[in-house]
C-alpha positions, 0 to 999 in steps of 0.5 A, spaced: 986 289 357 984 292 363 978 291 367 974 297 365 975 295 358 973 288 359 966 290 362 966 295 357 965 290 352 960 286 356 955 291 357 956 293 349 955 286 348 949 286 353 945 292 350 947 289 342 943 283 344 937 287 347 937 291 341 936 284 338 931 281 342 927 288 341 928 288 333 925 281 334 919 282 338 918 288 333 919 283 327 914 277 330 909 282 331 909 285 325 909 278 321 903 277 326 898 282 323 901 282 316 903 277 312 909 279 308 910 277 301 914 270 301 920 271 298 924 266 296 931 265 293 931 262 286 937 258 283 938 264 279 938 269 284 943 264 288 948 264 283 948 272 282 949 273 289 955 268 289 959 273 286 957 279 292 958 273 297 965 271 295 967 279 294 965 280 301 969 274 304 976 276 301 974 283 305 971 281 311 965 284 311 958 282 312 954 280 306 948 280 310 946 285 313 950 289 308 952 296 309 950 301 304 957 303 303 959 295 303 954 294 296 957 301 294 963 299 294 961 292 291 958 296 285 965 300 284 969 294 283 964 291 279 964 297 274 964 292 268 959 287 269 953 287 265 949 283 270 950 289 276 943 291 276 941 283 277 946 282 282 943 289 286 936 286 285 939 279 288 942 283 294 935 286 295 932 279 295 937 277 300 934 282 305 927 282 304 928 275 306 931 276 312 926 282 313 932 287 313 933 294 311 935 294 304 942 297 302 942 298 295 936 304 295 941 309 298 944 315 295 951 312 296 949 306 291 945 310 287 951 315 286 956 310 285 951 306 280 950 313 276 957 313 276 959 307 273 952 306 268 953 314 267 947 315 267 945 323 268 938 326 270 935 330 263 938 336 261 931 339 262 930 338 270 931 343 275 937 343 280 933 341 286 929 335 281 937 333 279 939 332 287 932 328 286 935 323 281 940 320 285 935 317 290 931 314 284 931 306 283 936 305 278 931 301 274 926 308 274 932 312 272 933 307 266 926 308 264 926 315 264 932 315 261 930 311 256 923 314 255 928 321 255 932 318 249 925 316 245 923 323 246 929 326 243 929 322 238 921 322 236 923 330 236 929 330 231 925 326 227 920 331 226 924 337 226 928 333 220 921 331 216 919 338 217 925 340 214 924 336 208 917 337 207 919 345 207 924 344 202 920 340 198 914 345 198 920 350 196 922 347 190 915 346 187 915 353 187 909 354 194 911 360 197 912 359 205 907 361 210 907 368 212 909 365 219 915 361 216 917 367 212 918 372 219 921 366 222 925 366 217 927 373 218 929 371 225 923 377 228 916 379 227 914 386 224 909 390 227 905 392 221 903 400 222 896 402 223 894 406 218 889 412 220 
């Protein structure tokens, strides 16, 4: 190894140390002014984190602070895991505990998670809204998807009920209203004025 390379490495370490000091000072200043909510890792959270920590250790990558690409790769690796959302929540709590940026709420993790969970934006959304879908937290996407499914189910139920009522009216000999006749024929006819 050359002397120039060694000097460059020392400079990089010194710069990293200065950056860490500066970030620690900022973090302490914020903590003095605003007391963030206390975050503690309970036994369930620790148990959920074990899988992620072990996975990171086996691949020689950091689990805290984790990079978004690391979390995305883990999500892809755990695609069959039923507890993936709980594990991601545990990763978020770990980073909150240490006042670190949340690697879970990133586009890359949300896209991989969407691929795994096969959650697609609602069909009625515009192209711009569909792009924003991948930035939403998984819990919000799940809530929107559930509400959309409920809405679709209720709409189908109402349509079936209307069809049954229409059929029942027909069998009882009650003629359909003028509007229904026009809809059955496919188009409305404009009455001509008599003059």
